[in-house]
C-alpha positions as a Python dict, from the first residue, in 0.01 Angstrom:
ca = {
    (1, 'X'): (0, 0, 0),
    (2, 'X'): (65, -222, -305),
    (3, 'X'): (162, -76, -641),
    (4, 'X'): (-141, -245, -797),
    (5, 'X'): (-378, -60, -567),
    (6, 'X'): (-561, 217, -763),
    (7, 'X'): (-500, 452, -472),
    (8, 'X'): (-124, 400, -481),
    (9, 'X'): (56, 738, -500),
    (10, 'X'): (428, 675, -545),
    (11, 'X'): (689, 932, -462),
    (12, 'X'): (839, 1131, -747),
    (13, 'X'): (1172, 946, -728),
    (14, 'X'): (1008, 604, -707),
    (15, 'X'): (804, 661, -1023),
    (16, 'X'): (1107, 796, -1207),
    (17, 'X'): (1302, 481, -1128),
    (18, 'X'): (1019, 248, -1225),
    (19, 'X'): (972, 429, -1556),
    (20, 'X'): (1343, 402, -1645),
    (21, 'X'): (1334, 30, -1571),
    (22, 'X'): (1022, -42, -1776),
    (23, 'X'): (953, 230, -2036),
    (24, 'X'): (1143, 319, -2354),
    (25, 'X'): (1054, 687, -2391),
    (26, 'X'): (1003, 839, -2739),
    (27, 'X'): (1251, 1064, -2916),
    (28, 'X'): (1489, 1022, -2623),
    (29, 'X'): (1846, 912, -2560),
    (30, 'X'): (1761, 718, -2247),
    (31, 'X'): (2111, 753, -2099),
    (32, 'X'): (2052, 1128, -2067),
    (33, 'X'): (1806, 1057, -1788),
    (34, 'X'): (2099, 962, -1571),
    (35, 'X'): (2161, 1339, -1560),
    (36, 'X'): (1818, 1485, -1638),
    (37, 'X'): (1538, 1319, -1438),
    (38, 'X'): (1196, 1244, -1578),
    (39, 'X'): (902, 1457, -1463),
    (40, 'X'): (636, 1222, -1317),
    (41, 'X'): (295, 1376, -1389),
    (42, 'X'): (12, 1300, -1147),
    (43, 'X'): (-264, 1520, -1289),
    (44, 'X'): (-344, 1818, -1506),
    (45, 'X'): (-579, 2115, -1489),
    (46, 'X'): (-609, 2378, -1760),
    (47, 'X'): (-262, 2483, -1877),
    (48, 'X'): (-97, 2326, -1572),
    (49, 'X'): (58, 1984, -1514),
    (50, 'X'): (125, 1869, -1157),
    (51, 'X'): (395, 1620, -1057),
    (52, 'X'): (364, 1360, -786),
    (53, 'X'): (511, 1600, -528),
    (54, 'X'): (255, 1869, -608),
    (55, 'X'): (483, 2098, -811),
    (56, 'X'): (310, 2258, -1107),
    (57, 'X'): (437, 2346, -1457),
    (58, 'X'): (275, 2556, -1728),
    (59, 'X'): (241, 2334, -2036),
    (60, 'X'): (374, 2587, -2287),
    (61, 'X'): (398, 2328, -2564),
    (62, 'X'): (54, 2167, -2523),
    (63, 'X'): (209, 1826, -2455),
    (64, 'X'): (366, 1793, -2800),
    (65, 'X'): (125, 2034, -2969),
    (66, 'X'): (-190, 1831, -2907),
    (67, 'X'): (-386, 1996, -2626),
    (68, 'X'): (-625, 2273, -2731),
    (69, 'X'): (-855, 2345, -2438),
    (70, 'X'): (-656, 2247, -2133),
    (71, 'X'): (-603, 1931, -1935),
    (72, 'X'): (-909, 1773, -1773),
    (73, 'X'): (-1143, 1994, -1973),
    (74, 'X'): (-1492, 1948, -1822),
    (75, 'X'): (-1681, 1943, -2152),
    (76, 'X'): (-1453, 1691, -2321),
    (77, 'X'): (-1442, 1479, -2004),
    (78, 'X'): (-1823, 1469, -1995),
    (79, 'X'): (-1849, 1367, -2361),
    (80, 'X'): (-1607, 1079, -2315),
    (81, 'X'): (-1782, 959, -1999),
    (82, 'X'): (-2117, 965, -2179),
    (83, 'X'): (-1979, 770, -2474),
    (84, 'X'): (-1807, 520, -2247),
    (85, 'X'): (-2147, 403, -2123),
    (86, 'X'): (-2263, 334, -2481),
    (87, 'X'): (-1984, 186, -2694),
    (88, 'X'): (-1612, 236, -2650),
    (89, 'X'): (-1500, 87, -2983),
    (90, 'X'): (-1630, -121, -3268),
    (91, 'X'): (-1448, -214, -3587),
    (92, 'X'): (-1530, 23, -3870),
    (93, 'X'): (-1513, -243, -4143),
    (94, 'X'): (-1873, -347, -4197),
    (95, 'X'): (-1999, -137, -3902),
    (96, 'X'): (-2057, 229, -3826),
    (97, 'X'): (-2166, 442, -3532),
    (98, 'X'): (-2310, 784, -3459),
    (99, 'X'): (-1991, 961, -3340),
    (100, 'X'): (-1785, 875, -3648),
    (101, 'X'): (-2067, 969, -3887),
    (102, 'X'): (-2142, 1299, -3713),
    (103, 'X'): (-1774, 1390, -3690),
    (104, 'X'): (-1723, 1317, -4060),
    (105, 'X'): (-2023, 1531, -4152),
    (106, 'X'): (-1900, 1821, -3939),
    (107, 'X'): (-1545, 1802, -4072),
    (108, 'X'): (-1682, 1808, -4425),
    (109, 'X'): (-1874, 2128, -4343),
    (110, 'X'): (-1578, 2314, -4195),
    (111, 'X'): (-1287, 2191, -4406),
    (112, 'X'): (-1156, 2411, -4688),
    (113, 'X'): (-1303, 2356, -5031),
    (114, 'X'): (-1524, 2056, -5096),
    (115, 'X'): (-1333, 1776, -4929),
    (116, 'X'): (-1554, 1474, -4878),
    (117, 'X'): (-1517, 1138, -4707),
    (118, 'X'): (-1292, 1099, -4400),
    (119, 'X'): (-1056, 805, -4361),
    (120, 'X'): (-951, 759, -3997),
    (121, 'X'): (-639, 635, -3821),
    (122, 'X'): (-477, 693, -3484),
    (123, 'X'): (-183, 931, -3532),
    (124, 'X'): (-30, 1186, -3765),
    (125, 'X'): (227, 962, -3928),
    (126, 'X'): (-48, 714, -4015),
    (127, 'X'): (-247, 995, -4176),
    (128, 'X'): (57, 1081, -4387),
    (129, 'X'): (91, 718, -4494),
    (130, 'X'): (-273, 707, -4594),
    (131, 'X'): (-253, 1024, -4803),
    (132, 'X'): (63, 907, -4983),
    (133, 'X'): (-86, 566, -5059),
    (134, 'X'): (-417, 713, -5173),
    (135, 'X'): (-243, 956, -5408),
    (136, 'X'): (-25, 689, -5568),
    (137, 'X'): (-315, 445, -5591),
    (138, 'X'): (-538, 708, -5752),
    (139, 'X'): (-289, 768, -6032),
    (140, 'X'): (-246, 393, -6076),
    (141, 'X'): (-622, 353, -6115),
    (142, 'X'): (-615, 637, -6368),
    (143, 'X'): (-363, 450, -6580),
    (144, 'X'): (-59, 658, -6475),
    (145, 'X'): (163, 416, -6280),
    (146, 'X'): (474, 631, -6341),
    (147, 'X'): (332, 894, -6105),
    (148, 'X'): (475, 727, -5795),
    (149, 'X'): (721, 981, -5654),
    (150, 'X'): (668, 1261, -5405),
    (151, 'X'): (794, 1612, -5346),
    (152, 'X'): (814, 1789, -5011),
    (153, 'X'): (967, 2105, -4872),
    (154, 'X'): (1319, 2136, -4741),
    (155, 'X'): (1297, 2102, -4359),
    (156, 'X'): (947, 1951, -4366),
    (157, 'X'): (847, 1689, -4109),
    (158, 'X'): (564, 1444, -4172),
    (159, 'X'): (618, 1160, -3926),
    (160, 'X'): (852, 871, -3860),
    (161, 'X'): (691, 565, -4014),
    (162, 'X'): (875, 468, -4332),
    (163, 'X'): (652, 639, -4587),
    (164, 'X'): (619, 952, -4375),
    (165, 'X'): (992, 954, -4308),
    (166, 'X'): (1061, 929, -4681),
    (167, 'X'): (898, 1270, -4734),
    (168, 'X'): (1050, 1418, -4418),
    (169, 'X'): (1364, 1631, -4440),
    (170, 'X'): (1503, 1622, -4085),
    (171, 'X'): (1842, 1453, -4089),
    (172, 'X'): (1854, 1337, -3726),
    (173, 'X'): (1538, 1131, -3778),
    (174, 'X'): (1605, 1020, -4135),
    (175, 'X'): (1972, 941, -4194),
    (176, 'X'): (1987, 615, -3998),
    (177, 'X'): (1695, 467, -4188),
    (178, 'X'): (1791, 593, -4535),
    (179, 'X'): (1833, 240, -4681),
    (180, 'X'): (1470, 166, -4595),
    (181, 'X'): (1319, 478, -4752),
    (182, 'X'): (1189, 572, -5095),
    (183, 'X'): (1359, 863, -5269),
    (184, 'X'): (1189, 1202, -5238),
    (185, 'X'): (1275, 1542, -5380),
    (186, 'X'): (1287, 1831, -5132),
    (187, 'X'): (1236, 2172, -5293),
    (188, 'X'): (1352, 2495, -5122),
    (189, 'X'): (1157, 2599, -4815),
    (190, 'X'): (965, 2929, -4820),
    (191, 'X'): (1064, 2983, -4451),
    (192, 'X'): (1140, 3358, -4439),
    (193, 'X'): (1453, 3301, -4228),
    (194, 'X'): (1618, 3193, -4555),
    (195, 'X'): (1539, 3520, -4733),
    (196, 'X'): (1821, 3743, -4844),
    (197, 'X'): (1884, 4071, -4669),
    (198, 'X'): (1611, 4316, -4766),
    (199, 'X'): (1393, 4046, -4925),
    (200, 'X'): (1038, 4033, -4785),
    (201, 'X'): (871, 3713, -4666),
    (202, 'X'): (626, 3753, -4956),
    (203, 'X'): (895, 3788, -5221),
    (204, 'X'): (1102, 3504, -5082),
    (205, 'X'): (796, 3276, -5082),
    (206, 'X'): (742, 3357, -5449),
    (207, 'X'): (1107, 3282, -5524),
    (208, 'X'): (1077, 2946, -5349),
    (209, 'X'): (764, 2873, -5555),
    (210, 'X'): (964, 2924, -5874),
    (211, 'X'): (1191, 2639, -5768),
    (212, 'X'): (885, 2418, -5714),
    (213, 'X'): (751, 2504, -6058),
    (214, 'X'): (1086, 2437, -6222),
    (215, 'X'): (1098, 2092, -6067),
    (216, 'X'): (742, 1994, -6156),
    (217, 'X'): (780, 2126, -6510),
    (218, 'X'): (1045, 1858, -6561),
    (219, 'X'): (916, 1580, -6338),
    (220, 'X'): (536, 1603, -6321),
    (221, 'X'): (492, 1281, -6521),
    (222, 'X'): (651, 1086, -6236),
    (223, 'X'): (521, 1293, -5943),
    (224, 'X'): (209, 1186, -5758),
    (225, 'X'): (190, 1465, -5501),
    (226, 'X'): (349, 1758, -5326),
    (227, 'X'): (316, 1729, -4948),
    (228, 'X'): (380, 2027, -4723),
    (229, 'X'): (319, 2172, -4377),
    (230, 'X'): (109, 2484, -4442),
    (231, 'X'): (247, 2813, -4299),
    (232, 'X'): (455, 2662, -4016),
    (233, 'X'): (720, 2389, -4043),
    (234, 'X'): (726, 2246, -3694),
    (235, 'X'): (1005, 2002, -3617),
    (236, 'X'): (1290, 2204, -3764),
    (237, 'X'): (1224, 2507, -3549),
    (238, 'X'): (881, 2649, -3630),
    (239, 'X'): (981, 2790, -3968),
    (240, 'X'): (708, 3030, -4082),
    (241, 'X'): (624, 3146, -4432),
    (242, 'X'): (389, 3370, -4627),
    (243, 'X'): (51, 3228, -4744),
    (244, 'X'): (127, 3330, -5103),
    (245, 'X'): (342, 3018, -5130),
    (246, 'X'): (34, 2801, -5072),
    (247, 'X'): (-154, 2992, -5342),
    (248, 'X'): (126, 2940, -5592),
    (249, 'X'): (170, 2575, -5493),
    (250, 'X'): (-200, 2512, -5557),
    (251, 'X'): (-177, 2677, -5900),
    (252, 'X'): (138, 2487, -5992),
    (253, 'X'): (-1, 2150, -5881),
    (254, 'X'): (-316, 2213, -6084),
    (255, 'X'): (-113, 2307, -6390),
    (256, 'X'): (96, 1991, -6379),
    (257, 'X'): (-168, 1747, -6250),
    (258, 'X'): (4, 1680, -5919),
    (259, 'X'): (-188, 1628, -5595),
    (260, 'X'): (-143, 1876, -5311),
    (261, 'X'): (-135, 1713, -4965),
    (262, 'X'): (-173, 1958, -4677),
    (263, 'X'): (-27, 1817, -4357),
    (264, 'X'): (-224, 2016, -4098),
    (265, 'X'): (-153, 1760, -3827),
    (266, 'X'): (21, 2021, -3609),
    (267, 'X'): (-116, 2347, -3752),
    (268, 'X'): (-487, 2269, -3789),
    (269, 'X'): (-768, 2368, -3553),
    (270, 'X'): (-670, 2727, -3491),
    (271, 'X'): (-295, 2701, -3431),
    (272, 'X'): (-208, 2945, -3711),
    (273, 'X'): (-489, 3190, -3632),
    (274, 'X'): (-753, 3043, -3862),
    (275, 'X'): (-934, 2713, -3819),
    (276, 'X'): (-713, 2561, -4089),
    (277, 'X'): (-387, 2707, -4215),
    (278, 'X'): (-503, 2666, -4576),
    (279, 'X'): (-781, 2916, -4502),
    (280, 'X'): (-525, 3197, -4499),
    (281, 'X'): (-438, 3128, -4862),
    (282, 'X'): (-802, 3061, -4962),
    (283, 'X'): (-701, 2727, -5113),
    (284, 'X'): (-815, 2368, -5069),
    (285, 'X'): (-577, 2072, -5091),
    (286, 'X'): (-653, 1741, -5259),
    (287, 'X'): (-577, 1566, -4929),
    (288, 'X'): (-602, 1718, -4581),
    (289, 'X'): (-425, 1536, -4296),
    (290, 'X'): (-555, 1604, -3945),
    (291, 'X'): (-452, 1475, -3600),
    (292, 'X'): (-320, 1613, -3267),
    (293, 'X'): (-581, 1881, -3186),
    (294, 'X'): (-853, 1687, -3372),
    (295, 'X'): (-954, 1521, -3044),
    (296, 'X'): (-858, 1823, -2834),
    (297, 'X'): (-537, 1633, -2761),
    (298, 'X'): (-724, 1374, -2557),
    (299, 'X'): (-710, 1051, -2754),
    (300, 'X'): (-516, 916, -3054),
    (301, 'X'): (-716, 1014, -3362),
    (302, 'X'): (-622, 1120, -3713),
    (303, 'X'): (-811, 1166, -4035),
    (304, 'X'): (-743, 1213, -4403),
    (305, 'X'): (-1000, 1407, -4602),
    (306, 'X'): (-989, 1402, -4979),
    (307, 'X'): (-1165, 1528, -5287),
    (308, 'X'): (-1462, 1330, -5418),
    (309, 'X'): (-1279, 1272, -5747),
    (310, 'X'): (-1027, 1063, -5555),
    (311, 'X'): (-1297, 873, -5365),
    (312, 'X'): (-1487, 796, -5685),
    (313, 'X'): (-1179, 646, -5851),
    (314, 'X'): (-1182, 367, -5591),
    (315, 'X'): (-1560, 312, -5609),
    (316, 'X'): (-1607, -10, -5809),
    (317, 'X'): (-1747, -362, -5803),
    (318, 'X'): (-1395, -500, -5777),
    (319, 'X'): (-1243, -536, -5430),
    (320, 'X'): (-902, -505, -5590),
    (321, 'X'): (-982, -141, -5670),
    (322, 'X'): (-1073, -66, -5308),
    (323, 'X'): (-838, 118, -5072),
    (324, 'X'): (-733, -186, -4869),
    (325, 'X'): (-578, -5, -4575),
    (326, 'X'): (-686, -43, -4214),
    (327, 'X'): (-609, 32, -3849),
    (328, 'X'): (-762, -164, -3563),
    (329, 'X'): (-889, 148, -3389),
    (330, 'X'): (-1002, 337, -3700),
    (331, 'X'): (-1284, 575, -3609),
    (332, 'X'): (-1270, 490, -3239),
    (333, 'X'): (-1597, 602, -3081),
    (334, 'X'): (-1441, 754, -2768),
    (335, 'X'): (-1192, 954, -2972),
    (336, 'X'): (-1465, 1073, -3209),
    (337, 'X'): (-1675, 1194, -2915),
    (338, 'X'): (-1374, 1386, -2784),
    (339, 'X'): (-1337, 1542, -3129),
    (340, 'X'): (-1705, 1637, -3142),
    (341, 'X'): (-1679, 1801, -2800),
    (342, 'X'): (-1373, 1989, -2926),
    (343, 'X'): (-1565, 2120, -3228),
    (344, 'X'): (-1851, 2220, -2996),
    (345, 'X'): (-1613, 2437, -2796),
    (346, 'X'): (-1490, 2606, -3113),
    (347, 'X'): (-1847, 2688, -3214),
    (348, 'X'): (-1984, 2789, -2875),
    (349, 'X'): (-1692, 2989, -2736),
    (350, 'X'): (-1583, 3182, -3048),
    (351, 'X'): (-1236, 3045, -2996),
    (352, 'X'): (-1065, 3196, -3301),
    (353, 'X'): (-1170, 3550, -3205),
    (354, 'X'): (-1070, 3493, -2843),
    (355, 'X'): (-732, 3360, -2954),
    (356, 'X'): (-667, 3674, -3158),
    (357, 'X'): (-700, 3882, -2842),
    (358, 'X'): (-476, 3646, -2646),
    (359, 'X'): (-214, 3651, -2921),
    (360, 'X'): (-217, 4030, -2926),
    (361, 'X'): (-169, 4039, -2549),
    (362, 'X'): (115, 3789, -2560),
    (363, 'X'): (289, 3982, -2839),
    (364, 'X'): (265, 4300, -2634),
    (365, 'X'): (403, 4129, -2324),
    (366, 'X'): (676, 3962, -2530),
    (367, 'X'): (833, 4292, -2644),
    (368, 'X'): (1107, 4249, -2384),
    (369, 'X'): (1163, 3895, -2506),
    (370, 'X'): (1182, 3996, -2873),
    (371, 'X'): (1440, 4264, -2792),
    (372, 'X'): (1646, 4046, -2557),
    (373, 'X'): (2015, 4037, -2662),
    (374, 'X'): (2013, 3656, -2671),
    (375, 'X'): (1704, 3638, -2899),
    (376, 'X'): (1699, 3623, -3278),
    (377, 'X'): (1411, 3590, -3528),
    (378, 'X'): (1124, 3636, -3284),
    (379, 'X'): (815, 3534, -3483),
    (380, 'X'): (448, 3458, -3442),
    (381, 'X'): (175, 3287, -3642),
    (382, 'X'): (-161, 3266, -3466),
    (383, 'X'): (-108, 3078, -3141),
    (384, 'X'): (250, 2974, -3222),
    (385, 'X'): (556, 3174, -3118),
    (386, 'X'): (923, 3095, -3172),
    (387, 'X'): (1270, 3247, -3155),
    (388, 'X'): (1631, 3135, -3167),
    (389, 'X'): (1843, 3165, -2853),
    (390, 'X'): (2199, 3282, -2915),
    (391, 'X'): (2390, 3002, -2744),
    (392, 'X'): (2679, 2771, -2828),
    (393, 'X'): (2585, 2518, -2560),
    (394, 'X'): (2588, 2169, -2722),
    (395, 'X'): (2311, 2054, -2487),
    (396, 'X'): (2118, 2381, -2494),
    (397, 'X'): (1777, 2216, -2532),
    (398, 'X'): (1823, 1994, -2227),
    (399, 'X'): (1953, 2279, -2012),
    (400, 'X'): (1669, 2505, -2127),
    (401, 'X'): (1417, 2238, -2035),
    (402, 'X'): (1565, 2204, -1686),
    (403, 'X'): (1582, 2582, -1639),
    (404, 'X'): (1220, 2604, -1750),
    (405, 'X'): (1111, 2359, -1482),
    (406, 'X'): (1273, 2583, -1224),
    (407, 'X'): (1042, 2860, -1348),
    (408, 'X'): (733, 2634, -1347),
    (409, 'X'): (743, 2613, -1727),
    (410, 'X'): (753, 2324, -1972),
    (411, 'X'): (976, 2437, -2259),
    (412, 'X'): (1115, 2180, -2502),
    (413, 'X'): (1339, 2363, -2753),
    (414, 'X'): (1401, 2235, -3104),
    (415, 'X'): (1776, 2278, -3116),
    (416, 'X'): (1828, 2642, -3023),
    (417, 'X'): (1469, 2734, -3109),
    (418, 'X'): (1247, 2805, -2810),
    (419, 'X'): (878, 2803, -2896),
    (420, 'X'): (542, 2852, -2729),
    (421, 'X'): (231, 2664, -2838),
    (422, 'X'): (9, 2686, -2527),
    (423, 'X'): (-345, 2554, -2482),
    (424, 'X'): (-605, 2812, -2589),
    (425, 'X'): (-743, 2840, -2236),
    (426, 'X'): (-433, 3026, -2120),
    (427, 'X'): (-519, 3345, -1927),
    (428, 'X'): (-344, 3681, -1926),
    (429, 'X'): (-195, 3607, -1585),
    (430, 'X'): (-62, 3277, -1717),
    (431, 'X'): (79, 3455, -2023),
    (432, 'X'): (260, 3689, -1784),
    (433, 'X'): (403, 3385, -1606),
    (434, 'X'): (514, 3236, -1940),
    (435, 'X'): (693, 3549, -2060),
    (436, 'X'): (850, 3644, -1727),
    (437, 'X'): (969, 3288, -1668),
    (438, 'X'): (1112, 3263, -2020),
    (439, 'X'): (1312, 3581, -1966),
    (440, 'X'): (1457, 3432, -1649),
    (441, 'X'): (1542, 3112, -1836),
    (442, 'X'): (1734, 3309, -2100),
    (443, 'X'): (1927, 3494, -1831),
    (444, 'X'): (2001, 3169, -1645),
    (445, 'X'): (2163, 2991, -1940),
}
């Protein structure tokens, strides 16, 4: 049967070889696949991914933190099929369509505070770029061109396009491209792992906020915005912090007339235990960046929501005052329908309450994991769990990934940090599989 035939079902090894010859995989040293083979995925169902030989793996990381309600979710599938018969995509400059309007209206209703219009793109880094450009441009329109610098948290990650990378503080991604980036100040992280002995997460967050205030007191005239990942800093090991930091950051930004950009690309839509992480601090940002779970993890879709004061600053007869930024697939109709189906599931299935019960069950089952002699800093925030594995292995992450596959688990550590961010449809039996398999992985390496 020819490769071009839609019924062609290549062997696992054949697909691995073809991929290595044709695909440059993301965030990957390709030479490592000489030792660690790719996993060719044929299909998915719920929390499970199946390879071309029929082996199954529990997707404990939601396929890079995107999948909320399982692979091949019937409700989201049906919404996309329905939309496909109407309009798959139309440019959003000069045109509009029902899915993008309805999604924008619903996001406005559920977002914290009184955030208004939605500006759409395709991925998280693009959302970061949009928020940074909007913030700078707003201050320019207000006659404050000196406000063109940004502040972010130590260890924050906001994407890998040049603007997003400028406000990121992850050396392995950033150092090579330093000559291309704008300068950014990184203030101390409120991540409680940095607290002194005997210092509570709450008190350490307040101490970190003092450093933020000290910086803005001196540099607010040249600072457009503070951008941060609320409650959980993802790429540097799921660093978690107390909501009081968000409260203080909001107060400090208001005092010094600095925008607050909340990057909820990874932590939005229930990941931290509330629909949005900012809800736990009862604050609203000036810009809210959304992606990943926005479409249930189905299709590339991101959005930036902002305060009406920002929108109104661009509203003018002059085209030069417009926000002249665009993406070809902005507001894609198929992606918007997937997002609407995702919001339907949240409303109809009382997802946040159900997740609280699942999190409690997982925490109970994970007692043996938390007390394991190789485990440090076991922590949980909503539907995110993480811990450091006590290992000196230089290629720990790769070995952990391979050991996980042997236990029918997809684990992709961040350095020595093993984390769980499973789809919300995970059952108690599947949680048992996750915990028991993770214990065996720790013992194996």
